[in-house]
VOPA-187518 format. One record per residue: residue in one letter; y, x, z of N, C-alpha, C in turn. Coordinates in Angstrom, 3 decimals, always signed. Layout:
<atoms>
ATOM   marse       n_yy       n_xx       n_zz      ca_yy      ca_xx      ca_zz       c_yy       c_xx       c_zz
ATOM       a          Y          X          Z          Y          X          Z          Y          X          Z
...
</atoms>
This chain:
<atoms>
ATOM   marse       n_yy       n_xx       n_zz      ca_yy      ca_xx      ca_zz       c_yy       c_xx       c_zz
ATOM       x     -1.179     +0.845     +0.000     +0.000     +0.000     +0.000     +1.243     +0.890     +0.000
ATOM       x     +2.314     +0.355     -0.503     +3.554     +1.107     -0.591     +4.260     +1.117     +0.753
ATOM       x     +5.319     +1.918     +0.866     +6.073     +1.935     +2.111     +6.754     +0.580     +2.297
ATOM       x     +7.217     +0.313     +3.523     +7.712     -1.018     +3.869     +8.911     -1.466     +3.040
ATOM       x     +9.878     -0.593     +2.804    +11.055     -1.010     +2.032    +10.678     -1.374     +0.598
ATOM       x     +9.751     -0.634     +0.017     +9.282     -0.961     -1.334     +8.521     -2.280     -1.336
ATOM       x     +7.705     -2.478     -0.307     +6.945     -3.719     -0.177     +7.895     -4.913     -0.068
ATOM       x     +8.934     -4.777     +0.720     +9.902     -5.868     +0.897    +10.579     -6.194     -0.432
ATOM       x    +10.938     -5.168     -1.188    +11.562     -5.397     -2.504    +10.609     -6.159     -3.420
ATOM       x     +9.337     -5.754     -3.421     +8.345     -6.435     -4.251     +8.166     -7.892     -3.815
ATOM       x     +8.122     -8.105     -2.491     +7.967     -9.466     -1.970     +9.157    -10.334     -2.359
ATOM       x    +10.357     -9.784     -2.225    +11.564    -10.540     -2.570    +11.640    -10.817     -4.071
ATOM       x    +10.983     -9.974     -4.857    +10.944    -10.181     -6.308     +9.850    -11.179     -6.709
ATOM       x     +9.074    -11.650     -5.712     +8.034    -12.638     -5.984     +6.712    -12.056     -6.450
ATOM       x     +6.474    -10.789     -6.181     +5.235    -10.126     -6.587     +4.060    -10.680     -5.771
ATOM       x     +3.175    -11.438     -6.421     +2.053    -12.061     -5.715     +1.016    -11.037     -5.242
ATOM       x     +0.891     -9.955     -5.961     -0.031     -8.899     -5.543     +0.444     -8.267     -4.229
ATOM       x     +1.743     -8.052     -4.114     +2.304     -7.493     -2.878     +2.108     -8.475     -1.732
ATOM       x     +2.244     -9.766     -2.014     +2.052    -10.772     -0.967     +0.590    -10.785     -0.515
ATOM       x     -0.342    -10.682     -1.459     -1.765    -10.616     -1.081     -2.027     -9.391     -0.199
ATOM       x     -1.411     -8.256     -0.540     -1.561     -7.051     +0.277     -0.991     -7.267     +1.680
ATOM       x     +0.146     -7.922     +1.746     +0.781     -8.204     +3.030     -0.125     -9.083     +3.894
ATOM       x     -0.679    -10.131     +3.295     -1.579    -11.027     +4.023     -2.807    -10.254     +4.494
ATOM       x     -3.397     -9.474     +3.618     -4.597     -8.707     +3.974     -4.322     -7.747     +5.127
ATOM       x     -3.163     -7.124     +5.100     -2.827     -6.140     +6.132     -2.498     -6.777     +7.481
ATOM       x     -2.053     -8.031     +7.481     -1.578     -8.659     +8.714     -2.394     -9.857     +9.178
ATOM       x     -3.351    -10.290     +8.375     -4.088    -11.526     +8.659     -4.761    -11.511    +10.029
ATOM       x     -5.537    -10.483    +10.321     -6.274    -10.437    +11.587     -5.333    -10.435    +12.788
ATOM       x     -4.287     -9.660    +12.691     -3.322     -9.576    +13.796     -2.628    -10.922    +14.031
ATOM       x     -2.288    -11.619    +12.961     -1.643    -12.927    +13.079     -2.609    -13.944    +13.674
ATOM       x     -3.836    -13.966    +13.179     -4.832    -14.905    +13.716     -5.058    -14.626    +15.196
ATOM       x     -5.209    -13.359    +15.568     -5.423    -13.013    +16.969     -4.243    -13.424    +17.840
ATOM       x     -3.038    -13.212    +17.358     -1.852    -13.607    +18.118     -1.816    -15.123    +18.287
ATOM       x     -2.055    -15.852    +17.220     -2.078    -17.314    +17.301     -3.174    -17.784    +18.259
ATOM       x     -4.319    -17.123    +18.197     -5.441    -17.500    +19.054     -5.110    -17.335    +20.538
ATOM       x     -4.354    -16.307    +20.859     -3.996    -16.072    +22.260     -3.205    -17.242    +22.838
ATOM       x     -2.474    -17.937    +21.987     -1.691    -19.081    +22.439     -2.456    -20.391    +22.293
ATOM       x     -3.212    -20.538    +21.231     -3.858    -21.810    +20.933     -5.259    -21.925    +21.511
ATOM       x     -5.915    -20.790    +21.704     -7.230    -20.730    +22.322     -8.284    -21.517    +21.564
ATOM       x     -8.094    -21.650    +20.273     -9.040    -22.332    +19.413     -9.014    -21.629    +18.056
ATOM       x    -10.180    -21.159    +17.629    -10.250    -20.352    +16.406     -9.769    -21.132    +15.189
ATOM       x    -10.215    -22.356    +15.057     -9.833    -23.166    +13.905     -8.325    -23.411    +13.871
ATOM       x     -7.756    -23.748    +15.031     -6.303    -23.953    +15.111     -5.560    -22.664    +14.768
ATOM       x     -6.063    -21.539    +15.281     -5.409    -20.253    +15.022     -5.431    -19.924    +13.529
ATOM       x     -6.546    -20.196    +12.877     -6.637    -19.940    +11.436     -5.685    -20.844    +10.659
ATOM       x     -5.619    -22.118    +11.067     -4.704    -23.056    +10.403     -3.251    -22.622    +10.569
ATOM       x     -2.885    -22.267    +11.783     -1.506    -21.859    +12.052     -1.192    -20.553    +11.336
ATOM       x     -2.170    -19.653    +11.251     -1.914    -18.385    +10.549     -1.595    -18.643     +9.076
ATOM       x     -2.226    -19.643     +8.487     -1.892    -20.004     +7.109     -0.445    -20.484     +7.033
ATOM       x     -0.040    -21.302     +8.009     +1.346    -21.767     +8.056     +2.312    -20.592     +8.214
ATOM       x     +1.899    -19.596     +8.976     +2.730    -18.413     +9.184     +2.996    -17.723     +7.845
ATOM       x     +1.936    -17.510     +7.082     +2.111    -16.797     +5.814     +2.849    -17.645     +4.774
ATOM       x     +2.691    -18.954     +4.845     +3.485    -19.826     +3.973     +4.964    -19.668     +4.321
ATOM       x     +5.248    -19.640     +5.631     +6.637    -19.452     +6.082     +7.169    -18.078     +5.666
ATOM       x     +6.344    -17.058     +5.762     +6.748    -15.709     +5.339     +7.099    -15.736     +3.852
ATOM       x     +6.243    -16.358     +3.060     +6.479    -16.434     +1.618     +7.783    -17.168     +1.311
ATOM       x     +7.988    -18.288     +2.017     +9.201    -19.088     +1.783    +10.469    -18.401     +2.283
ATOM       x    +10.346    -17.616     +3.346    +11.530    -17.066     +4.018    +11.799    -15.597     +3.748
ATOM       x    +10.984    -14.952     +2.942    +11.130    -13.506     +2.741    +12.526    -13.143     +2.233
ATOM       x    +13.157    -14.025     +1.484    +14.499    -13.738     +0.978    +15.510    -13.581     +2.115
ATOM       x    +15.260    -14.255     +3.235    +16.203    -14.173     +4.359    +15.881    -13.016     +5.317
ATOM       x    +14.778    -12.299     +5.067    +14.436    -11.160     +5.924    +15.461    -10.067     +5.729
ATOM       x    +16.088     -9.632     +6.860    +17.204     -8.677     +6.780    +16.825     -7.253     +7.174
ATOM       x    +15.591     -7.006     +7.461    +15.124     -5.674     +7.859    +15.742     -5.193     +9.168
ATOM       x    +16.142     -6.139    +10.042    +16.633     -5.767    +11.376    +15.504     -5.231    +12.248
ATOM       x    +14.301     -5.669    +11.938    +13.117     -5.215    +12.658    +12.054     -4.890    +11.607
ATOM       x    +10.904     -4.408    +12.085     +9.817     -4.135    +11.153     +9.312     -5.461    +10.604
ATOM       x     +8.794     -5.428     +9.416     +8.250     -6.624     +8.777     +7.139     -7.228     +9.634
ATOM       x     +6.283     -6.396    +10.189     +5.176     -6.893    +11.019     +5.694     -7.590    +12.271
ATOM       x     +6.788     -7.112    +12.836     +7.385     -7.750    +14.010     +7.939     -9.120    +13.637
ATOM       x     +8.591     -9.201    +12.497     +9.130    -10.469    +12.010     +7.998    -11.475    +11.798
ATOM       x     +6.891    -11.010    +11.236     +5.736    -11.889    +11.008     +5.174    -12.373    +12.339
ATOM       x     +5.071    -11.485    +13.328     +4.559    -11.893    +14.639     +5.505    -12.873    +15.327
ATOM       x     +6.791    -12.694    +15.131     +7.769    -13.643    +15.688     +7.525    -15.039    +15.105
ATOM       x     +7.259    -15.101    +13.814     +6.947    -16.381    +13.172     +5.634    -16.934    +13.724
ATOM       x     +4.653    -16.063    +13.932     +3.356    -16.492    +14.469     +3.512    -17.105    +15.858
ATOM       x     +4.301    -16.462    +16.705     +4.529    -16.994    +18.052     +5.232    -18.348    +17.962
ATOM       x     +6.239    -18.438    +17.139     +6.987    -19.688    +16.978     +6.091    -20.814    +16.462
ATOM       x     +5.307    -20.531    +15.445     +4.397    -21.541    +14.882     +3.321    -21.933    +15.897
ATOM       x     +2.851    -20.976    +16.680     +1.854    -21.273    +17.704     +2.430    -22.200    +18.763
ATOM       x     +3.653    -21.925    +19.183     +4.295    -22.787    +20.182     +4.532    -24.188    +19.627
ATOM       x     +4.883    -24.271    +18.366     +5.040    -25.586    +17.736     +3.721    -26.354    +17.771
ATOM       x     +2.634    -25.657    +17.493     +1.320    -26.293    +17.498     +0.931    -26.730    +18.907
ATOM       x     +1.232    -25.902    +19.898     +0.920    -26.255    +21.283     +1.622    -27.550    +21.660
ATOM       x     +2.850    -27.702    +21.232     +3.602    -28.918    +21.543     +2.938    -30.141    +20.939
ATOM       x     +2.235    -29.966    +19.834     +1.556    -31.076    +19.169     +0.252    -31.453    +19.879
ATOM       x     -0.360    -30.487    +20.512     -1.673    -30.711    +21.116     -1.546    -31.356    +22.494
ATOM       x     -2.616    -31.954    +22.886     -2.634    -32.544    +24.226     -2.767    -31.444    +25.264
ATOM       x     -2.074    -31.610    +26.355     -2.066    -30.643    +27.443     -3.477    -30.398    +27.988
ATOM       x     -4.251    -31.402    +28.113     -5.591    -31.273    +28.675     -6.465    -30.326    +27.857
ATOM       x     -6.356    -30.408    +26.545     -7.155    -29.537    +25.692     -6.832    -28.073    +25.939
ATOM       x     -5.547    -27.755    +26.127     -5.151    -26.368    +26.369     -5.689    -25.861    +27.695
ATOM       x     -5.608    -26.686    +28.730     -6.045    -26.241    +30.056     -7.527    -25.901    +30.052
ATOM       x     -8.336    -26.746    +29.454     -9.777    -26.507    +29.495    -10.210    -25.359    +28.603
ATOM       x     -9.429    -25.025    +27.589     -9.852    -23.960    +26.687     -9.282    -22.588    +27.048
ATOM       x     -8.343    -22.525    +27.979     -7.735    -21.242    +28.339     -8.784    -20.257    +28.823
ATOM       x     -9.670    -20.691    +29.703    -10.650    -19.788    +30.295    -11.618    -19.214    +29.263
ATOM       x    -11.742    -19.854    +28.111    -12.659    -19.350    +27.089    -12.216    -18.012    +26.525
ATOM       x    -10.919    -17.770    +26.453    -10.456    -16.572    +25.769     -9.833    -15.525    +26.666
ATOM       x     -8.892    -15.954    +27.468     -8.175    -14.993    +28.285     -9.125    -14.507    +29.367
ATOM       x     -9.253    -13.250    +29.523    -10.155    -12.701    +30.530     -9.564    -12.991    +31.904
ATOM       x     -9.759    -14.221    +32.332     -9.067    -14.693    +33.518     -9.539    -14.019    +34.803
ATOM       x    -10.774    -13.588    +34.838    -11.209    -12.873    +36.045    -10.392    -11.600    +36.220
ATOM       x    -10.252    -10.837    +35.152     -9.460     -9.614    +35.213     -8.006     -9.936    +35.534
ATOM       x     -7.496    -10.986    +34.899     -6.119    -11.397    +35.144     -5.936    -11.822    +36.595
ATOM       x     -6.871    -12.594    +37.095     -6.777    -13.055    +38.476     -6.808    -11.872    +39.442
ATOM       x     -7.703    -10.944    +39.200     -7.789     -9.768    +40.066     -6.521     -8.929    +39.975
ATOM       x     -5.946     -8.837    +38.787     -4.688     -8.104    +38.621     -3.572     -8.796    +39.390
ATOM       x     -3.516    -10.118    +39.307     -2.463    -10.877    +39.983     -2.476    -10.668    +41.486
ATOM       x     -3.657    -10.705    +42.066     -3.740    -10.619    +43.520     -3.999     -9.201    +44.004
ATOM       x     -4.151     -8.271    +43.089     -4.418     -6.886    +43.466     -5.757     -6.772    +44.167
ATOM       x     -6.692     -7.569    +43.728     -7.969     -7.671    +44.435     -8.896     -6.517    +44.107
ATOM       x     -9.370     -5.881    +45.130    -10.470     -4.941    +45.025    -11.548     -5.325    +46.026
ATOM       x    -11.148     -6.091    +47.023    -12.106     -6.491    +48.039    -12.816     -7.781    +47.627
ATOM       x    -14.095     -7.927    +47.991    -14.878     -9.079    +47.560    -14.255    -10.418    +47.964
ATOM       x    -13.612    -10.469    +49.128    -13.063    -11.751    +49.564    -11.876    -12.211    +48.718
ATOM       x    -11.285    -11.304    +47.949    -10.159    -11.675    +47.101    -10.562    -11.927    +45.652
ATOM       x    -11.808    -11.687    +45.325    -12.247    -11.834    +43.938    -12.305    -13.306    +43.541
ATOM       x    -11.814    -13.594    +42.342    -11.913    -14.939    +41.773    -12.967    -14.885    +40.686
ATOM       x    -14.007    -15.687    +40.821    -15.068    -15.561    +39.832    -15.593    -16.884    +39.297
ATOM       x    -15.534    -17.979    +40.045    -16.139    -19.232    +39.612    -15.345    -19.949    +38.550
ATOM       x    -15.994    -20.923    +37.934    -15.346    -21.717    +36.898    -14.142    -22.483    +37.460
ATOM       x    -14.257    -22.973    +38.671    -13.133    -23.691    +39.283    -11.953    -22.752    +39.485
ATOM       x    -12.236    -21.502    +39.843    -11.180    -20.507    +39.999    -10.447    -20.307    +38.671
ATOM       x    -11.217    -20.213    +37.605    -10.628    -19.991    +36.290     -9.770    -21.185    +35.872
ATOM       x    -10.227    -22.383    +36.213     -9.446    -23.581    +35.884     -8.119    -23.572    +36.625
ATOM       x     -8.133    -23.134    +37.880     -6.892    -23.079    +38.653     -5.902    -22.097    +38.031
ATOM       x     -6.400    -20.964    +37.591     -5.524    -19.972    +36.963     -5.000    -20.509    +35.633
ATOM       x     -5.873    -21.144    +34.869     -5.444    -21.723    +33.591     -4.361    -22.772    +33.819
ATOM       x     -4.545    -23.603    +34.830     -3.539    -24.626    +35.140     -2.221    -23.970    +35.537
ATOM       x     -2.294    -22.935    +36.354     -1.078    -22.246    +36.793     -0.364    -21.605    +35.602
ATOM       x     -1.112    -20.965    +34.714     -0.494    -20.349    +33.537     +0.150    -21.403    +32.637
ATOM       x     -0.493    -22.548    +32.560     +0.007    -23.608    +31.695     +1.331    -24.186    +32.189
ATOM       x     +1.641    -24.004    +33.458     +2.900    -24.543    +33.996     +4.080    -23.581    +33.827
ATOM       x     +3.804    -22.359    +33.411     +4.894    -21.398    +33.223     +5.801    -21.854    +32.083
ATOM       x     +7.089    -21.579    +32.170     +7.965    -21.837    +31.029     +7.476    -21.025    +29.822
ATOM       x     +7.717    -21.555    +28.616     +7.219    -20.914    +27.394     +7.573    -19.436    +27.317
ATOM       x     +8.824    -19.077    +27.613     +9.236    -17.683    +27.455     +8.489    -16.767    +28.427
ATOM       x     +8.244    -17.238    +29.648     +7.480    -16.436    +30.608     +6.021    -16.312    +30.167
ATOM       x     +5.435    -17.425    +29.722     +4.036    -17.408    +29.292     +3.869    -16.492    +28.076
ATOM       x     +4.797    -16.551    +27.133     +4.722    -15.693    +25.945     +4.774    -14.225    +26.346
ATOM       x     +5.771    -13.862    +27.140     +5.916    -12.467    +27.563     +4.689    -12.003    +28.337
ATOM       x     +4.211    -12.842    +29.241     +3.064    -12.501    +30.073     +1.809    -12.298    +29.227
ATOM       x     +1.541    -13.229    +28.311     +0.350    -13.116    +27.462     +0.449    -11.902    +26.549
ATOM       x     +1.616    -11.702    +25.930     +1.765    -10.549    +25.044     +1.589     -9.239    +25.803
ATOM       x     +2.030     -9.200    +27.056     +1.918     -7.985    +27.853     +0.525     -7.799    +28.444
ATOM       x     +0.092     -8.773    +29.216     -1.129     -8.605    +30.010     -2.419     -8.924    +29.272
ATOM       x     -2.346     -9.744    +28.233     -3.552    -10.088    +27.483     -3.616     -9.298    +26.181
ATOM       x     -2.495     -9.293    +25.442     -2.457     -8.604    +24.155     -2.226     -7.099    +24.307
ATOM       x     -1.598     -6.674    +25.387     -1.381     -5.264    +25.629     -0.179     -4.654    +24.920
ATOM       x     +0.763     -5.487    +24.495     +1.968     -4.964    +23.848     +2.878     -4.308    +24.884
ATOM       x     +3.598     -3.299    +24.461     +4.595     -2.648    +25.308     +5.834     -3.542    +25.360
ATOM       x     +6.593     -3.419    +26.434     +7.775     -4.269    +26.612     +8.774     -4.189    +25.456
ATOM       x     +9.055     -3.006    +24.892     +9.980     -2.978    +23.747     +9.446     -3.758    +22.539
ATOM       x     +8.125     -3.725    +22.315     +7.532     -4.502    +21.222     +7.666     -5.997    +21.480
ATOM       x     +7.432     -6.383    +22.720     +7.567     -7.798    +23.091     +9.011     -8.243    +22.903
ATOM       x     +9.944     -7.382    +23.269    +11.367     -7.700    +23.097    +11.677     -7.966    +21.625
ATOM       x    +11.114     -7.160    +20.740    +11.331     -7.378    +19.303    +10.723     -8.687    +18.850
ATOM       x     +9.494     -8.959    +19.283     +8.808    -10.191    +18.893     +9.566    -11.415    +19.389
ATOM       x    +10.053    -11.340    +20.624    +10.739    -12.481    +21.230    +12.233    -12.495    +20.923
ATOM       x    +12.690    -11.468    +20.237    +14.104    -11.363    +19.869    +15.006    -11.379    +21.112
ATOM       x    +14.675    -10.486    +22.043    +15.435    -10.364    +23.282    +15.465     -8.895    +23.697
ATOM       x    +15.956     -8.628    +24.881    +16.040     -7.249    +25.350    +14.794     -6.861    +26.149
ATOM       x    +14.565     -5.570    +26.271    +13.444     -5.084    +27.073    +13.618     -5.484    +28.527
ATOM       x    +14.839     -5.432    +29.027    +15.097     -5.837    +30.416    +14.757     -7.312    +30.626
ATOM       x    +15.063     -8.141    +29.637    +14.738     -9.564    +29.742    +13.223     -9.765    +29.772
ATOM       x    +12.496     -9.001    +28.963    +11.038     -9.087    +28.947    +10.476     -8.685    +30.306
ATOM       x    +10.971     -7.585    +30.859    +10.508     -7.137    +32.178    +10.733     -8.223    +33.221
ATOM       x    +11.884     -8.861    +33.153    +12.202     -9.941    +34.086    +11.264    -11.138    +33.884
ATOM       x    +11.006    -11.494    +32.645    +10.114    -12.624    +32.361     +8.711    -12.358    +32.887
ATOM       x     +8.203    -11.160    +32.670     +6.858    -10.816    +33.140     +6.816    -10.821    +34.671
ATOM       x     +7.834    -10.252    +35.295     +7.909    -10.230    +36.754     +7.923    -11.657    +37.312
ATOM       x     +8.778    -12.512    +36.730     +8.880    -13.893    +37.226     +7.586    -14.663    +36.977
ATOM       x     +6.931    -14.402    +35.844     +5.660    -15.069    +35.558     +4.604    -14.675    +36.585
ATOM       x     +4.519    -13.383    +36.877     +3.540    -12.918    +37.860     +3.844    -13.507    +39.239
ATOM       x     +5.105    -13.478    +39.618     +5.507    -14.018    +40.917     +5.178    -15.510    +41.006
ATOM       x     +5.451    -16.251    +39.943     +5.186    -17.691    +39.923     +3.686    -17.976    +39.959
ATOM       x     +2.902    -17.193    +39.227     +1.451    -17.383    +39.251     +0.891    -17.112    +40.643
ATOM       x     +1.375    -16.064    +41.274     +0.911    -15.758    +42.625     +1.301    -16.885    +43.577
ATOM       x     +2.542    -17.390    +43.434     +2.997    -18.485    +44.301     +2.132    -19.726    +44.095
ATOM       x     +1.875    -20.076    +42.858     +1.094    -21.273    +42.560     -0.356    -21.140    +43.013
ATOM       x     -0.839    -19.908    +43.039     -2.249    -19.701    +43.404     -2.419    -19.317    +44.873
ATOM       x     -1.345    -19.185    +45.631     -1.423    -18.707    +47.014     -2.347    -19.559    +47.873
ATOM       x     -2.144    -20.870    +47.875     -2.998    -21.748    +48.694     -4.432    -21.694    +48.228
ATOM       x     -4.616    -21.661    +46.937     -5.957    -21.613    +46.388     -6.665    -20.320    +46.818
ATOM       x     -5.931    -19.205    +46.773     -6.509    -17.916    +47.148     -6.862    -17.857    +48.633
ATOM       x     -6.028    -18.502    +49.478     -6.303    -18.532    +50.921     -7.583    -19.281    +51.235
ATOM       x     -7.841    -20.355    +50.476     -9.039    -21.170    +50.711    -10.287    -20.590    +50.101
ATOM       x    -10.125    -19.617    +49.231    -11.261    -19.070    +48.479    -12.092    -18.154    +49.329
</atoms>
């Protein structure tokens, strides 16, 4: 594939071969990103198609303020959130535990190394999924991109079109809120 500036010129010129290359190079990453939010493979694949349709339609407005891949991921996050709004809340809660490694997340949240602090049962996972589902969208996005996807804060800032300091704050507040929401549950466990 050509360098990014050449690729962008080809895309803006309507080169279908360049668009196929772009899709091939970014398809898996887009599907995975969508999946992290939608927690359903079929939905993620459908939304990823919408993402690339949007990329094709909007490439003329791409200003190269960020990397092309970052712009595509920003569209993926936006389209995923749009899809979440369409879906029933109950479906999201029950499917969260299927994908996000909630045991690891739960242990990270509580700093658990001791057996009495470990969260392992299905009911525990449902409680964490419910708590995550109550986070504001921006906190949930930052938290998932950081703790599940493993993106660095500057990358998340680009994807979310905000500052690194704002991302750090969102992740901190998300963790604090999850711990607060799970405090009673953890005491009884």
